[in-house]
C-alpha positions, 0 to 999 in steps of 0.5 A: 353516894354519887357525884358529878364530874363536869368539864366546863365550857362546852356549848349545848346544842340539840334536842331534849325531851322532858320527863313527866312532872314529878310534882304532878306524879306524886299527888296523882299517885296518891289519888289512886287510893280514891278509886275502885279498880286500876289507875294507869299512869303514863309518863311517870319519870324514873325518879327516887321520889316516885320510887319512894312513893310507890313503896309507900303506896305498897305499905298502904295496900296499893299495888304498883307495877312499873313498866319500862316505858314509864307506865305505872299501874296502881291497884288498891288490894287492901283498904285496911292499911292507913298508916304512912310511917315516918320511916317512909315519909321522912324521905320526901315531903310529897308523901303528905299528899296521901293524907286527904285520899286516905281520909276520904276513902278509908275514914282514917289516916295516920301519916308521919310528919314529912321530911324534905329539903333544907330550904326553910320551914313548911308547916302543914297547918293549912292542910289540917285546917282544910281537912278539919273544915270538912269535918275531920278530927285531927290530932298529933300522936308520936310525930304522926298526924292522926285524922278521923272522919265518919263523914266528910261534909262540903265547906267553904275553905280559905287556903291562903298562907303567909307565902301564898297558896299551898300546892300540896295542901290544895291537893289534899283538900281536893282529894278529900272533898271529892268523896265528901257530902255536898259542895266544897269551895276552896278559896286561894287554891293553888293554881299550879299546872300540877294541881290542874293535872290532878283535877283532870285525872280526878274528873276522869275518874268521875269527880265533879271539880270546876275551877282548876288553874284558878284561885277558886275551885269548886268540888261537888262530892260524888259517891265513888271514883273509878280507875282511869288511864292518865298521862302526866304533864311534862315537867315545867321545872325540868324545862326551865332548867334546860332552858337556862342550861342552853342560855348559860352555855350560849347554846341552842336547845330544842324542847319539843314537849315543853308546855309554853303556857306553863312557862310564861314567867320563865320565858318573860325573864329569859327574854328580858336578859337577852335569851332568845325563846321561840315557839316551835310547834308545841314546844320551844327553842332556846338560844343565846349568844354573848353576854346577858343583861341583869334583871330583878326577879321575885319568886311567887306562886304560879303563874309567877316565877317559880321558886324551884327555878331560883337556884338555876336563874341565880347561876345564870345571872352570875355571868350577866353584865351588871347587878341583878336581884333575886328575892325569894318570897316562897322560901326566904331561906332557900339560898344555901347554894350561894356559898357554893357559887361563891367558891366558883368565883361568883359575886353574890351578896345576900340581904335577907330574902334577897340575893344581889348578884354582880356578874363576873367574867367567868366562873371557875370549876371547884368541888361543891356540895348540893344542899337540895334538889334545885340547888343541885341543878343550879350548881350543875349549870354553873359547872357547865360554863365554868373553866376547868373541872367542877365536882358536884357532890350529894347528887342523890338530891338531883336524882329525886327530881331529874331523870337521867339528867347527866345523860340528857346533858351529854346528848346535848354536848356536855362533858359530865360523868357520874362517879362514886364519891370517895369512901367514907364521905357522908353528908349531914343530911344524907338521910333526908329526902327532897320534895319542894 
């Protein structure tokens, strides 16, 4: 496994171009199962999760060919394969999004219960509730979800859960409903841009979906879908990460392809703490100088502040003047990075789903271990500003969600290198992948 070595206190300055959104690409790739012909996706980042998804698609009879420019061609070559085996799906939670397309297109799906980051329980009961409402018969067998349906029929479905709407559950139900008989209405649908992106592609294929980006999505079933060309949206979580990297290093970074309309909650909080965020053409410029102000933040479903930027913001607030509070409403246990930040001199007290952060004068470089994808990014940000050297282990996590992040940071002036970890080191969860 690899690790990052970071020599801190370098000011970041320059331009960084975002890769395509991982959390959009995974359900969009799964959506290729629904279509006749070839689906061509542009802007697919070269990530471990996307490579794993392409391998899973191959198991399911979908040939994927990736070009060097980030284009993936996906063509169904064998529609008899409907078993997404645990050996594949344990690597990332996003693999669950093949369930709806398989059920709709092939009438049968057998999908292993997925793995994911160690950030708290994320049951798939809402996925199954939605598919049952469409007429699927579902049971568990040997750790697999087994779903059958001779005919799916439109229904009105409520997808709200204890922590808000479900993004992948919404993707699964939409993907199943596009080929169902009649009209499906999803109430409390996820509003995330990644769901809108999936809807845009399905509509281009011939689906009839209205209400993307709102809590009520209406789908009129159609007889068939046809492959199309589609460009994946820029990654808003990568954008937020680089915005905070600029802020924590008192730098100035231009992100020309950032979608400001996807980042309103992030922009609002950064401005509250004293970071300058200005629109520049279709993108934005982020700059900071001096100490920052404290702020209270609660993670919420979109358009609220995203849980996938909680760890990065926590690292930033470690250097704010005064007391800040971050409350995690999506995954209340997603604070395993706190212990690692404490090793770097942070002053953080956890009280239930809330982290109370008292700003310190500086962070100090130390060896740290990442527990999940976004925790990795938070620790890298802390290392960028810390005195001395920081060693971030388990960077296989970060490779699942950030394309060549160390190269992008070096282009901005960071002193960060990738090295092999010493022989014999192996984390407890090294076999477990990551998907928020």
